[in-house]
N, C-alpha and C positions, 0 to 999 in steps of 0.2 A: 305398664304391662302387667295385667293381674297375676297374682301367683295364689296355689291351693295353698288353704290352712294346714300346716304340718302338724298339729296335735288335736286328738280328738277333740276336746275341751272349745278350744279355737274354733273348729269347723262348728260343734253344734251352735255355737253362740250367733256365728257367722249366718249359719244357715237358718236358723231363729229368726233372727233380724231380717234376712231378704225373704222371708215368708210374710212378713207384716205389710210387705209392700206391694200395691196393684199391680195386674201385668202388667199395664200398660207404661205403667213408670220404669219398672226392669227393663222392659225392650228400647224404651227410649235411653236408659243410661247405660245397656247394652250397645246400643246403636252409638253411642258418644266414644263409650272404652274402644268399639272398634276402628271409629275414627282415628283414634290415637293411635292404636297398632299399625293401622295402616299408613301413617305419617312419621313413624318412627323405626329404627332398625332394633328388630328381635324377632327370635326362633319360630315363632308362630307364621307370621308374614314371611319369612324368606321360604319355608316349608310346603305353604300356599300357594306362592308366586311357583314353586316347582311344579307341584303338582298342576297347576293348569297350563304351564307352558306344556306337559308332556300331553294331557288330556285333549288341550284345544289348540294344536299346534297354529290352526286357522287363524284364529284370531290377531288382530293388531295391536299392538304394545300397551295403544290407548283401549282398548279396549278388556283387554288383560287386567292392567292395573285396578280397569274399574270395578270387574268380577273380583279382584283380589280385595279391594274394599269393602265389597258387598258381603264376600265370606267374612271376613275379620267382625263385621257387625252381625253377621247370624250368628258365628261362632260364641262372641259376646252374650247374645242375647241369651245361646243355652247355658251357657255358666250360670247368668244369673238365674236363671229358672228353677235351677235344681231346689234352691230354698224351700218355695212354695211346694215345689212337685215332692218332697222328702218330709214336709212338715205341715200343708194344710192337709185338712179331711179330703180323701174322695169326692166324696160329693162334693165338696167348694169345686174342686180340678175339674170334674167332668161337666162344670158348665162351661169350661174355655171350649168345649167342643161345637163350633158352630156346623158344619154338614158335614155328611159321613155319606161319600163317593164307593160305591161299589159293596155295600152291605150285603146285597143279592149273594154276592160270590161265596163271603161267608157262612151267610145261612143256610145257602146250598151246600157247605162242605159240612157243617155238622149236620142238615137232615139226613144225610151221606152214609153216616153213621161208621165211617171207617178213619175219622178223626181229621185235623186240620192241621198242618205245617205252617206256620205264620212264621215268611222269612221277613223282619225289619231293618234296614240297613241303617245304617248312623244317620240320619237323616232327620230335621226337624226336631221333634219333641218326641222319640222314642219310649219315653217315660209314661208319657200321658198314653199313648196308643195301648202300652199294657195295663195300664188301669181299666181302660174303656173294654178291653176285652174279657178282663179278669170279671168286671163287673155284671158280663152278661154270659160268660162260659166258664166252666171249669179250664184254668191256663196253668201250664207248667213252664217253664223258660230255663233254658240252660244259660250261664254266666259264667266269666272268667274272674276269679277271684283275685281280688288288687292287689299291687304287690305290698302294699301297707297291711298288715294284717288288721288292724287295728281298722281299717274302715268297713271291711265284710260286716259286723253286725250291724253297724249303722245301716248298708245298701242293705241288707236281707231283710230289716225291718222297714224301711220304706216301700218294698218292691212285693212284699208281700201281707199289708197290713188291709187289703181287700179281697186275702183268699188266694191268691196266686200262690204257687209252689217254685221255689228256685233250686236248681239242683247245680253242682258246679260241674263243669265240661270235665267229660273222661269218662272211662267204660260204665262204671257206677250210673253215671248220669243220662249217658245214652239208653243204658237199660231202664232207665227211670221213663224217660221221653216216649221210649216205644211202648212202654205198659200203658200210659196214658194215653197214646194215639188207639192202640185197641180197644180201650174202653170209651173212643169217640172223642175224645176230649180235643182240646186246644194247645201245641206246642207252639212257643216261640223260639225264634235263634236268630243273633246277629250274622248276618251272612259276610261280611265285608271285613273281618279283620285281618290281618294277616297269618297264617297258622304257623305252629310248630311243626318240626318234622319236615316228613317228605314229601312234601303234596305237589301237586303240579303246578303249571304256569299256566293262565288263561287269559285271553287280552280282555283288558278292561280300559274303555275309551282306546282300543287299540293298543294299548302298552301292556305289554307283558306282567302280571301279578299273580303271586303265590297265592292260590286259592281252595278253601277248604271243601275236603269231600266230605264232610261231615252231613249238611243236609241232604246232598244227594242219596248218600248213603241210609239215611233214616227216610227218605223219602221212598226209595228201591224196595226196602224192606219191609215198609208199614204200608204200603200201598194209598198211603192218606192223599188226601187234596192238599195241594199246595199252593200256595199265597202268596204276595207281595204286598208288604202293609208299609203304612208311614202316617206319620199327622204332622204335614206342613203348615208354617207359621204363617198367619196372616197380616199385612200391615197393621202398623199402626197399634200393635198391641189387641187386636183383635179380636184373639184366640187361634183356633186351630181349624184347619181341613184335615179330616182322614179319608185316606184313600184305600182301596183292598182292589187288586187286580189277580189273575191267575197267573203263576209261573208256565214257562214252556213245558208240555212233556217230556223235553229232551233233560229236563234238571233230573229226572229218575233213573235216567241211562245207565246201565254197569259200564259204559266205557267213562272213566274219568274225565278225560278232555271234552269229551262230547257234553258232560253232565256240568262242569264247571265254565264252560262255555256259556251254557243256556244259563247259569247262578248268575254270572256277572252281566249278561243283558239282561235281566230282569234287575238288577241293580242300577245298572242306568238308565234304564226306564223309570224310576224311581228320583233318580238324579233328575232329570233333564223337565220332572214336573216341579221341582223350587232348585235350581241348579245351585245358587247362593247357600242354601242351608245344609250341603253335606259337608261331611267334615274333612275338607280341605287341609286343615294343619295335622291330619294324622298323617306319616309316612305308609302310606299304600304298598307304595314302590320301593320298599328298601331295599329288598331283596331281590335281586334280577339274576337272569340264567345265566349271564358271563361275568358275574360275580359283581359288576360294577354299582355304584351309591349313586342313587340320582339327586341327593342332598347335600348341601353345604355344609360341611364338616362343624362340628359344634365349636367357638369358640373359645380361647380357655382362659383369655385377660379382658375384661369388662363386657363379654357379650352377652346376650340373650341365651 
């Protein structure tokens, strides 16, 4: 199983080495790594199995094993892409984009003049999506500071090198994105992480998921156009296809239950475009209304 480097120097060296490799090789290596994860006992596999059992109960065991294997392959590809995404020039990386579907929705939102709120779930290559948008329009994005403080400068340097502005999630960050929208800019938010605090639960593939109200509150207060967006990985290292499509109007509802349900339906629509490329190794349902935990406990002795 892959483990992330634990020191700044080791991480920098690892990213620099990965950045030298062609995308086709990285994706082939990722597919091989995913096969190893699918055939061994490890924490990412157990989390993915639990998520897929919750979200696709209609699948047969054989179908679910196949999807788990595909998800682990895609997760490994995403991990290896970080090297070039953080270390290669934006000009080089943008050549990975093969097609752009729904670009007219982004253009219309910009022309409207009230800003565009871009919701990009953790699917495919969201870092490439940010680079593509920032190369065309002023972009401000909210981010959650990493648990390791030494990682933050690396993340910020990589994500702002072509002009994007990154703001930490919080009151100051929210004020910043509202200002950006008032100026007709694009604001990016990752909408599918489990939020802190007393946020509501909304169905996600029919399962209660604690869901952020931030995106809906920004949409309601700003009157901005709201789009979902993703960069889907093509087979055999052949680059990525970008997709943009409008969110439901209910996403800006003042009613939290209505708004969060609409948000999760939009995330589902993204997932259905490339099901294996979603972050199935993330504990999306870790908090449940009844206090239960759907994931297996961490193994204390010899486990992943």
